[in-house]
C-alpha positions in Angstrom: -14.8 95.6 141.7 -11.1 95.1 141.0 -8.8 96.0 138.0 -7.4 92.7 137.4 -4.0 92.3 135.0 -3.4 88.8 133.6 -0.1 88.6 132.1 2.6 86.2 130.7 5.3 85.5 133.3 7.8 83.7 131.1 8.7 84.3 127.4 5.2 84.5 126.2 3.0 81.6 124.9 1.9 80.5 128.4 -1.7 79.9 127.4 -2.9 83.4 128.8 -6.0 83.4 126.4 -7.7 80.7 128.2 -7.5 82.4 131.4 -8.3 85.8 130.0 -11.2 84.3 128.5 -12.5 82.9 131.9 -12.4 86.2 133.5 -13.6 88.1 130.6 -16.9 86.4 130.8 -17.2 88.5 134.1 -15.6 91.6 132.9 -17.2 94.8 132.0 -14.1 96.0 130.1 -11.2 94.2 128.6 -8.2 96.4 127.8 -5.1 95.5 125.6 -2.4 98.0 126.5 0.8 97.2 124.4 2.1 95.2 121.7 0.6 94.5 118.3 -0.6 91.8 116.2 2.8 90.1 116.9 1.0 88.6 119.7 -1.7 85.7 119.9 -4.4 84.4 122.1 -5.9 81.0 121.3 -9.4 80.7 122.9 -11.4 77.5 122.6 -15.3 78.0 123.1 -17.9 75.2 122.7 -15.3 73.5 120.4 -14.8 76.6 118.4 -11.2 77.9 118.3 -10.6 81.6 118.0 -7.1 82.6 117.2 -7.1 86.6 118.4 -4.0 88.7 117.5 -4.8 92.0 118.6 -8.5 92.2 119.5 -9.1 91.7 123.1 -10.6 88.3 124.1 -13.8 90.1 125.6 -14.9 90.3 122.0 -16.5 86.9 122.5 -18.9 88.4 125.1 -21.6 90.5 123.6 -21.9 92.8 126.6 -18.4 93.4 127.1 -16.6 96.5 126.0 -13.0 95.9 124.4 -10.5 98.5 124.4 -7.2 98.7 122.4 -5.4 101.3 124.5 -2.9 104.1 123.4 0.2 101.9 124.1 -0.9 99.5 121.3 0.4 99.7 117.7 -2.3 99.1 115.1 -2.0 97.5 111.6 -5.2 98.9 110.1 -5.4 96.0 107.5 -4.7 93.2 109.9 -7.2 94.4 112.5 -10.0 94.6 109.8 -9.2 91.2 108.6 -9.5 90.0 112.2 -12.8 91.7 112.6 -14.1 90.3 109.4 -12.8 86.9 110.5 -14.9 87.0 113.7 -18.0 88.4 111.8 -17.9 85.1 109.8 -18.2 83.3 112.9 -21.1 85.5 114.2 -19.1 87.7 116.5 -19.9 91.3 116.3 -17.1 94.1 117.0 -19.6 96.8 117.7 -18.2 97.3 121.2 -14.5 97.4 120.0 -12.8 100.7 120.5 -9.2 101.9 119.5 -7.6 104.7 121.1 -7.0 107.7 119.0 -3.4 107.7 120.3 -2.6 104.5 118.9 0.2 104.3 116.3 -0.4 102.7 113.0 1.6 100.0 111.4 2.0 100.8 107.7 3.4 99.1 104.6 7.0 100.8 105.2 7.2 99.4 108.7 6.7 95.9 107.5 9.3 96.3 104.7 11.8 97.9 107.2 11.1 95.0 109.6 12.0 92.4 106.9 15.0 94.3 105.5 16.4 95.0 108.9 16.3 91.4 110.0 17.8 90.3 106.7 20.7 93.0 107.1 21.5 91.6 110.6 22.3 88.1 109.1 23.3 85.5 111.7 22.7 88.2 114.4 19.0 88.6 113.5 16.6 89.0 116.6 13.9 86.7 115.1 11.2 89.1 115.0 7.8 88.2 113.6 8.4 90.7 110.8 4.9 92.3 111.6 6.2 95.9 111.6 6.0 96.2 115.3 9.6 97.3 116.0 9.7 100.0 113.4 6.5 101.4 114.5 7.7 101.9 118.0 10.8 103.3 116.8 8.7 106.2 114.9 6.8 106.6 118.0 10.0 107.1 120.1 11.2 109.5 117.5 8.1 111.2 117.4 7.4 111.1 113.6 4.7 108.3 113.8 1.2 108.4 112.3 -1.3 107.9 115.0 -4.9 106.7 114.6 -6.4 110.2 114.8 -4.2 111.3 111.9 -5.0 108.2 109.9 -8.9 108.4 110.2 -8.9 112.3 109.7 -10.0 113.0 106.0 -8.3 116.4 105.9 -5.0 115.0 107.1 -4.8 111.4 106.0 -3.1 112.2 102.7 -0.6 114.7 103.9 0.7 112.6 107.0 0.7 109.4 104.9 2.9 111.1 102.1 5.2 112.6 104.4 5.9 109.3 106.4 6.3 107.4 103.1 8.7 109.8 101.6 10.8 109.6 104.8 10.8 105.9 104.9 11.6 105.3 101.2 14.8 107.2 101.9 15.7 104.6 104.4 14.5 101.5 102.4 16.4 102.7 99.2 19.2 104.4 100.6 20.2 102.2 103.5 18.9 98.7 102.4 18.8 99.1 98.7 15.2 98.0 98.6 12.4 99.1 96.3 10.4 102.1 97.4 6.9 101.8 98.6 4.3 103.1 96.0 2.4 105.7 97.9 -0.3 106.2 95.4 -1.3 102.5 95.7 -1.2 102.6 99.7 -3.4 105.7 99.7 -5.8 104.1 97.5 -5.9 100.7 99.7 -5.5 102.4 103.2 -8.2 105.3 102.6 -10.8 102.6 102.7 -9.4 101.1 106.0 -9.3 104.5 107.5 -13.0 104.9 106.7 -14.1 101.6 108.2 -12.0 102.1 111.5 -13.3 105.8 112.2 -16.4 104.6 114.0 -14.1 102.5 116.4 -11.8 105.3 117.4 -12.2 107.5 120.4 -10.2 108.3 123.6 -10.4 105.1 125.3 -8.5 106.3 128.5 -11.9 107.9 129.5 -13.8 104.8 129.0 -11.4 102.9 131.1 -11.2 105.5 133.9 -15.0 105.9 134.0 -15.5 102.1 134.3 -13.0 102.0 137.2 -14.5 105.0 139.0 -17.9 103.4 138.7 -16.6 100.2 140.4 -16.9 98.0 137.1 -14.6 95.0 136.5 -11.7 96.1 134.4 -9.5 93.2 132.9 -6.1 94.4 131.6 -5.1 91.7 129.1 -1.2 91.1 128.8 0.2 90.0 125.5 3.7 88.6 125.2 5.5 87.9 128.4 7.6 89.2 131.1 11.0 88.2 129.7 10.1 90.1 126.5 9.9 93.3 128.1 11.9 96.2 126.5 13.4 97.0 129.7 13.4 94.1 132.1 13.4 91.3 129.5 16.4 89.4 127.9 17.6 92.4 126.1 18.0 92.5 122.8 15.7 89.5 122.3 12.8 91.3 123.5 9.7 92.9 122.1 9.3 96.7 121.5 6.6 97.5 124.5 6.2 96.8 128.2 4.3 93.4 128.8 5.1 93.6 132.5 2.4 94.9 135.0 3.5 98.5 135.0 3.1 98.7 131.3 -0.8 98.2 131.6 -0.9 101.6 133.3 0.9 103.4 130.8 -0.5 101.7 127.8 -4.2 102.2 128.9 -3.8 105.7 130.3 -4.9 105.0 133.9 -2.9 105.1 137.3 -1.5 102.1 139.3 -4.3 102.6 141.9 -6.7 101.2 139.2 -4.9 97.8 139.8 -5.7 95.5 142.7 -4.9 91.9 141.5 -2.0 90.8 139.2 -2.1 87.3 138.0 0.8 85.7 136.3 0.6 82.9 133.8 3.2 80.0 133.7 3.5 76.9 131.9 4.4 74.0 134.0 7.6 73.9 131.9 9.3 76.7 130.0 9.3 77.7 126.2 10.4 80.6 124.1 10.4 81.5 120.4 13.3 82.9 118.5 16.9 83.5 119.4 18.5 84.2 122.9 19.7 82.6 126.0 17.6 79.7 127.7 19.3 77.9 130.5 16.8 75.1 130.9 16.3 74.4 127.2 16.1 70.6 126.3 17.8 69.5 123.1 16.8 65.7 123.6 13.8 63.5 123.3 12.3 64.8 126.7 12.2 68.3 124.8 10.6 66.9 121.7 8.2 65.0 123.8 7.1 68.1 125.6 6.9 70.3 122.3 4.6 67.6 120.8 2.5 66.8 123.7 1.9 70.6 124.4 1.4 71.6 120.9 4.1 74.3 121.1 3.9 75.8 117.9 3.3 79.6 117.5 -0.5 81.0 117.3 0.7 83.7 114.7 3.8 82.2 113.0 3.4 78.5 113.4 7.0 78.4 114.6 8.1 75.5 116.7 8.8 76.6 120.1 12.1 75.9 122.1 11.2 73.9 125.2 12.8 73.3 128.6 12.0 72.4 132.3 10.3 75.1 134.6 12.7 77.8 135.5 12.0 79.0 138.9 14.8 81.6 138.9 12.7 83.3 136.1 9.6 82.8 137.9 10.8 84.5 141.1 12.1 87.3 138.9 8.7 87.6 137.4 6.9 87.7 140.8 9.2 90.5 141.8 9.1 92.7 138.7 5.4 92.5 138.3 4.3 92.3 141.8 2.3 89.2 141.3 -0.4 88.4 143.8 -1.0 85.2 142.4 0.3 82.4 139.9 -1.3 80.1 137.4 0.3 76.9 136.4 -1.0 75.9 132.9 -0.4 73.1 130.7 0.4 70.5 133.2 -1.2 67.6 131.2 1.7 67.6 128.6 4.1 66.3 131.4 2.1 63.2 131.7 4.2 60.0 131.2 7.7 61.5 132.1 9.3 59.6 135.0 10.7 62.6 136.5 10.0 66.3 136.5 12.7 68.8 137.2 12.7 72.3 138.4 15.5 74.6 138.1 16.0 76.4 141.5 19.3 78.1 140.7 22.2 78.7 138.2 25.8 77.9 138.3 27.7 80.8 136.8 31.4 80.1 136.7 31.2 78.0 139.8 29.1 80.5 141.8 25.5 79.5 142.8 23.1 82.4 141.8 19.4 82.5 142.7 18.6 85.9 141.1 18.0 86.4 137.4 21.0 88.5 136.2 20.7 91.9 135.2 23.4 91.4 132.5 21.4 88.9 130.4 24.6 87.9 128.6 25.5 86.0 131.6 22.6 83.6 130.8 24.7 82.1 128.1 27.1 80.8 130.6 24.5 79.6 133.2 24.0 76.1 134.0 20.8 75.1 135.7 20.8 73.7 139.2 17.7 71.3 139.4 15.5 69.9 142.1 13.8 66.5 140.9 10.1 65.4 141.6 8.1 62.3 140.7 6.3 62.3 137.4 2.8 61.0 136.7 1.2 58.6 134.3 -2.5 59.2 135.0 -4.7 61.3 132.6 -5.6 64.5 134.5 -7.6 66.3 131.7 -11.0 65.3 133.2 -10.0 66.4 136.9 -11.8 69.6 138.0 -10.8 69.6 141.6 -7.5 69.7 143.2 -8.2 66.6 145.2 -8.8 64.6 142.2 -5.2 65.1 141.0 -2.4 62.4 141.6 -0.3 63.1 144.6 2.8 63.7 142.6 1.0 66.6 140.6 0.1 68.0 144.0 3.7 67.8 145.2 4.9 69.4 142.1 2.6 72.3 142.4 3.4 72.7 146.2 7.1 72.8 145.3 6.5 75.5 142.6 4.5 77.6 145.2 7.4 77.2 147.8 10.3 77.9 145.6 8.7 80.9 143.8 7.2 82.3 146.8 3.8 83.1 145.3 0.3 81.4 145.9 -0.9 79.2 143.1 -4.7 79.9 142.6 -5.4 77.9 139.3 -4.3 75.2 137.1 -4.7 74.3 133.4 -5.2 70.6 132.7 -6.1 70.9 129.0 -6.8 73.5 126.2 -10.7 74.0 126.6 -12.2 76.7 128.8 -13.5 74.1 131.4 -10.3 72.4 131.9 -9.3 74.5 134.8 -8.9 73.7 138.6 -9.5 76.5 141.0 -7.5 76.1 144.2 -9.2 77.7 147.3 
């Protein structure tokens, strides 16, 4: 069986959760390899909506093992809230395992995230203020609290006190904030450590053994390609690697474990927060797509910026991820628009460019060059085969396949699990 990666191929929020859920139904393991609870997957099962932030989508299947790999940063309080929320809906977390190497998001990280964004003023990045960036900073500086330290009764207090003392110097001395009360933190977080202890182990062994035994391992992406720390639109990026290569590093297995890489795209483009966005729409069409597509964040509720499909970005995602297939999701919100546009190149200072610029500051000066296609008025949410789709929708999909130079294998025509078309 293959090791399959499913990841976001734009700026995130592409609707990965539904497709991950479809394949998770057949997976032996589902592995999350990067990011933290700043990501969100919404999965609809039998009319019940599940908003997952950190826990892999395989949690909805009782026989599936769910892995939070070593590249993930974990907020102990938040993940326990998520576990408890799922339990209220009858979903057990007895097969959820967290790698001992995961770094812990702690109260000082949340405080520093908020203080740092405030200090940036108008130059803020637009983070979710979940403490993700400061935790990865500690990881890179080699001063972080890892899960094996956090759950160790003999080390817990010492590492927590040392970390808090170090960060209080920054909170008070650099930002003029109030120091974190370590005694209150110890009292609260000791309980979290006790509850999480049963979930912690070396997950790289579980993942490796599953692959070695020929089991189906699904690597679940979070965020999106253009938010990658190295390959994304820096500095408006996340602090980890949501591209395909990051799945190996963040789960502790080699590239040979992966055979298929599926990129999820919307039939248009969205992004959250600040940063350049060449195809962004500021008119009624942008509002129409936002409302029809329900483009509001799973975690934050923030309205997403909307624009036409950007094939320059798409080709970049195909290249840097090595995509073997594309999924075009959320086609149905385009219903009722007389014309559909696809950005096939940029105009940069009078020069036509077809490759995504390495200097992302150039995006601020890029004007999209569009190809135009007929829209459609038909309700396609009940379609389950490609032949049922209107010809204009087929033409649009064929054009995306041609322009992006990658096979389209699935389409999303609605939010529910069964509102999917597979293309042979």
